C-alpha positions in Angstrom: -163.3 95.0 217.4 -162.3 96.4 214.1 -160.3 99.7 213.6 -161.4 101.0 210.3 -163.9 99.9 207.9 -164.2 100.8 204.0 -167.6 100.0 204.0 -168.9 102.4 206.1 -171.0 104.9 204.6 -171.9 107.3 207.2 -173.8 108.4 210.4 -175.5 110.6 211.8 -173.6 109.9 216.0 -171.2 112.1 216.1 -168.9 109.9 217.5 -169.4 107.3 215.0 -168.0 109.9 212.8 -164.8 111.1 215.1 -164.2 107.1 215.3 -164.5 107.1 211.2 -162.0 110.2 211.1 -159.4 108.9 214.1 -159.2 105.4 212.6 -158.6 106.2 208.6 -155.5 105.1 207.5 -153.6 107.6 206.5 -154.0 106.9 202.5 -157.9 108.3 203.3 -157.1 111.0 205.4 -154.9 112.9 202.9 -159.3 114.1 202.1 -159.3 114.8 205.0 -156.6 117.6 204.3 -158.6 119.5 201.3 -158.8 123.6 201.7 -160.9 125.6 200.3 -158.8 127.3 196.6 -159.7 131.2 195.8 -162.4 132.5 193.1 -159.0 132.8 190.9 -158.4 129.1 191.3 -161.5 127.7 191.3 -163.0 129.2 187.8 -159.4 128.8 186.9 -159.6 124.0 187.3 -163.6 124.0 188.4 -162.5 123.1 192.2 -164.0 124.9 195.2 -161.3 122.8 196.9 -158.0 120.9 196.4 -155.7 118.6 199.0 -153.2 120.7 200.3 -149.7 120.3 199.8 -146.3 121.4 201.2 -145.1 124.6 198.6 -149.1 125.4 198.3 -149.7 129.3 199.3 -152.5 129.9 201.8 -154.2 132.5 203.4 -154.9 131.8 207.2 -159.0 132.7 207.5 -159.7 132.2 210.4 -158.2 131.6 214.0 -154.8 133.8 215.9 -152.8 133.8 212.9 -155.2 135.4 210.7 -154.8 137.1 207.9 -151.4 136.0 207.7 -150.3 134.4 204.1 -147.2 132.1 203.4 -146.0 128.9 201.9 -147.4 125.6 203.0 -144.1 124.3 205.2 -145.8 121.1 206.4 -148.3 119.0 206.6 -149.1 115.8 209.4 -151.9 113.9 208.0 -151.2 111.6 211.7 -152.9 115.1 213.1 -154.9 116.4 210.2 -153.0 119.6 210.9 -151.1 122.5 208.0 -148.1 123.8 209.2 -147.5 127.4 207.7 -144.7 129.8 206.7 -145.5 133.0 209.4 -148.0 130.9 211.9 -145.5 130.7 214.3 -145.7 131.0 218.2 -141.9 131.7 220.4 -140.7 129.2 222.7 -139.9 130.8 226.5 -136.9 129.8 225.3 -136.3 131.8 222.7 -136.8 129.7 219.7 -140.1 129.5 216.7 -142.0 126.6 216.6 -145.2 126.2 213.7 -148.6 126.2 214.5 -150.8 123.2 213.7 -153.4 124.5 211.7 -156.5 123.6 210.5 -157.2 122.8 206.3 -160.3 124.1 206.8 -159.3 127.4 208.1 -156.8 128.4 205.7 -157.5 129.6 201.6 -155.7 128.3 198.9 -154.1 131.4 196.4 -151.3 129.8 195.1 -150.6 126.2 194.0 -147.3 124.2 193.9 -147.4 122.5 190.8 -143.7 121.3 190.6 -145.3 117.9 190.4 -146.3 116.5 186.8 -148.7 114.8 188.0 -150.6 117.0 190.0 -150.4 119.5 187.1 -151.8 116.5 184.7 -154.8 115.9 187.1 -155.6 119.1 187.2 -154.9 120.4 183.7 -157.2 116.7 183.7 -160.7 117.9 186.0 -160.2 120.9 183.9 -160.3 120.4 180.6 -162.8 117.6 181.6 -166.1 119.1 183.1 -167.4 122.1 181.8 -166.2 125.7 182.7 -168.4 126.8 185.3 -168.4 130.1 187.4 -168.0 129.1 190.9 -170.8 130.9 193.5 -169.7 131.1 196.7 -172.0 131.1 199.6 -175.8 130.5 199.2 -177.8 129.3 195.4 -178.4 132.4 193.4 -181.1 130.0 191.4 -182.7 129.0 194.3 -185.8 130.9 194.8 -187.2 131.8 197.6 -191.1 131.0 199.0 -192.6 134.0 198.9 
């Protein structure tokens, strides 16, 4: 049985969508680890979401660690999770362990641009696309049928 297909387009079946995500190779899983940018960063880079990297400063938006602000310590591509400083649990023996967080529950407040390739890609992205305000939520241009 073939585990992963690069020509797979889409499916309505949730089981096929889960299978695609679970059997995807690591170089494609990086795209699954995208987090929403804050309003200021979204306007600056003309993008709503970007892939997470270690060193990015994020705010947890949902869950047990809501409103925790910290740096991304580690990213696990196999589990599609991010580990943030401050989102930790204490074990019975007293040691702390990072709690795995889904990138969909994170908001990037500051980007790590120490990598020259990432910095140049961000600048290239912001200059090629026109500077339009990124509006969160419903489309304001859409008129109601009232």
